C-alpha positions as CSV (number, residue, x, y, z in Angstrom):
1,M,65.5,82.2,156.4
2,A,64.6,86.0,156.2
3,H,68.3,86.6,156.5
4,H,69.1,84.7,153.3
5,F,66.2,86.6,151.5
6,V,67.7,90.0,152.4
7,L,71.1,88.9,151.3
8,R,69.7,87.7,147.8
9,R,68.0,91.1,147.5
10,L,71.2,92.8,148.4
11,R,73.1,91.1,145.5
12,C,70.4,92.1,143.0
13,A,70.5,95.6,144.5
14,L,74.2,95.9,144.2
15,L,74.0,95.4,140.5
16,A,71.2,97.9,140.1
17,A,73.1,100.4,142.2
18,L,76.3,100.1,140.3
19,A,74.4,100.7,137.1
20,G,72.7,103.8,138.6
21,L,76.1,105.2,139.9
22,A,77.6,104.9,136.5
23,G,74.8,107.2,135.2
24,T,75.1,109.7,137.9
25,A,78.5,111.3,139.0
26,A,78.7,111.8,142.7
27,A,80.2,115.2,143.3
28,A,80.0,118.0,145.9
29,R,76.7,119.7,146.0
30,A,76.2,123.0,144.3
31,D,75.7,124.7,147.7
32,G,79.4,123.8,148.5
33,A,78.7,121.1,151.0
34,A,81.5,118.5,151.2
35,L,79.2,115.5,151.5
36,A,76.9,114.8,148.6
37,I,74.2,111.9,148.9
38,S,72.8,110.4,145.7
39,N,71.0,107.4,144.2
40,A,68.9,106.8,147.4
41,W,66.5,103.9,146.5
42,A,64.7,100.9,148.1
43,P,63.3,97.9,146.4
44,A,59.5,97.6,146.0
45,E,57.7,95.5,148.6
46,A,54.1,94.4,148.2
47,K,53.3,94.1,151.9
48,S,53.7,96.2,155.0
49,G,55.7,94.9,158.0
50,A,58.6,93.8,155.8
51,N,62.3,94.4,156.3
52,V,63.5,96.3,153.2
53,P,67.2,97.4,152.4
54,L,67.8,101.1,151.6
55,F,70.7,102.0,149.4
56,M,72.5,105.3,148.6
57,S,75.8,106.7,147.5
58,F,77.9,109.3,149.5
59,S,80.6,111.3,147.9
60,N,82.8,112.9,150.6
61,N,85.1,115.8,149.6
62,G,85.6,116.8,153.3
63,G,86.9,115.3,156.4
64,A,86.0,111.7,157.4
65,D,82.4,111.3,158.6
66,A,80.0,108.5,159.4
67,L,76.3,107.9,159.1
68,L,74.8,107.5,162.6
69,R,71.0,107.6,162.4
70,V,68.4,107.2,159.7
71,R,64.7,107.9,160.3
72,C,62.2,107.1,157.6
73,P,58.4,107.4,157.9
74,V,57.8,104.2,156.0
75,A,59.5,102.0,158.7
76,N,59.1,101.6,162.4
77,F,62.7,101.2,162.9
78,T,66.0,101.3,160.9
79,E,69.4,99.5,161.4
80,K,72.7,100.2,159.9
81,R,74.2,96.9,158.7
82,T,77.3,95.4,157.1
83,I,77.9,92.2,155.1
84,D,80.7,90.0,156.5
85,L,82.2,87.6,153.9
86,G,84.1,85.5,156.3
87,E,84.0,81.8,156.0
88,G,81.0,80.2,154.4
89,A,78.0,82.2,153.3
90,P,77.9,86.0,153.6
91,S,76.3,87.2,156.8
92,S,74.7,90.5,157.8
93,R,75.2,92.2,161.1
94,E,74.2,95.5,162.7
95,V,76.8,98.3,163.1
96,K,76.7,101.5,165.0
97,A,77.8,103.6,162.1
98,I,78.6,103.4,158.4
99,P,82.0,105.1,157.8
100,I,82.3,107.7,155.0
101,P,86.1,108.2,154.5
102,S,87.4,111.5,153.3
103,G,87.9,111.9,149.6
104,Q,86.0,108.7,148.8
105,T,82.8,107.7,147.3
106,V,80.9,105.1,149.3
107,L,78.2,103.0,147.7
108,T,76.2,101.4,150.5
109,A,75.4,98.4,148.4
110,D,79.1,97.6,148.4
111,G,78.9,96.0,151.8
112,S,77.0,98.4,154.2
113,Y,73.4,99.4,153.9
114,V,70.4,100.6,155.9
115,L,67.7,98.2,156.7
116,L,64.1,99.5,157.0
117,L,62.5,97.3,159.7
118,Q,58.8,96.7,159.8
119,T,57.7,98.8,157.0
120,T,54.4,100.7,157.8
121,Q,53.1,100.5,154.2
122,P,53.6,98.6,150.9
123,L,56.3,100.3,148.8
124,A,55.3,100.5,145.1
125,S,57.8,101.1,142.3
126,G,57.9,104.7,141.2
127,E,56.9,106.0,144.7
128,T,59.2,108.3,146.7
129,F,59.6,109.1,150.4
130,S,61.9,111.2,152.4
131,C,64.4,110.0,155.2
132,K,66.4,112.0,157.6
133,L,70.0,111.2,158.0
134,A,72.3,112.2,160.9
135,F,76.1,112.1,160.6
136,Q,78.9,112.0,163.1
137,S,79.9,115.5,162.1
138,G,76.7,116.9,163.5
139,E,75.2,117.5,160.1
140,S,71.7,116.2,159.2
141,R,70.1,115.9,155.8
142,E,66.8,114.9,154.3
143,V,67.3,112.6,151.4
144,E,64.5,111.6,148.9
145,V,64.3,107.8,148.3
146,T,62.9,106.3,145.1
147,V,61.2,102.9,145.2
148,K,62.3,100.7,142.3
149,S,61.6,97.2,141.1
150,P,64.4,94.8,142.3
């Protein structure tokens, strides 16, 4: 049952993320880094202990890379997940990495996302928190996440 709830939230999130991407061009960072991260957000959640999707966009002007680990202080655990559209209803499954191909922009709501498991606090619209991302290239980044109404 919780699985279907997350998938419904993902559908709503995809529409919101696409609207946000249209307003923010994903390009290389001013410091010359090949990988730019933008539009990091999570839907508001009134209770702690929930599983909440985390979305962001990656624009990769360098070599192929992949998101390997995500650590956020507002969740006890995180999982990288993908949505399989196979036969029947869409299903979500854990993956080891979210690929970020060279020369492409990847919107996590398009089929892969990070799931914040067992949130440690309620997430109110307008709040922000930081997460640390680790990539296959060895690079790690801090990203600020905005909490939005779904």
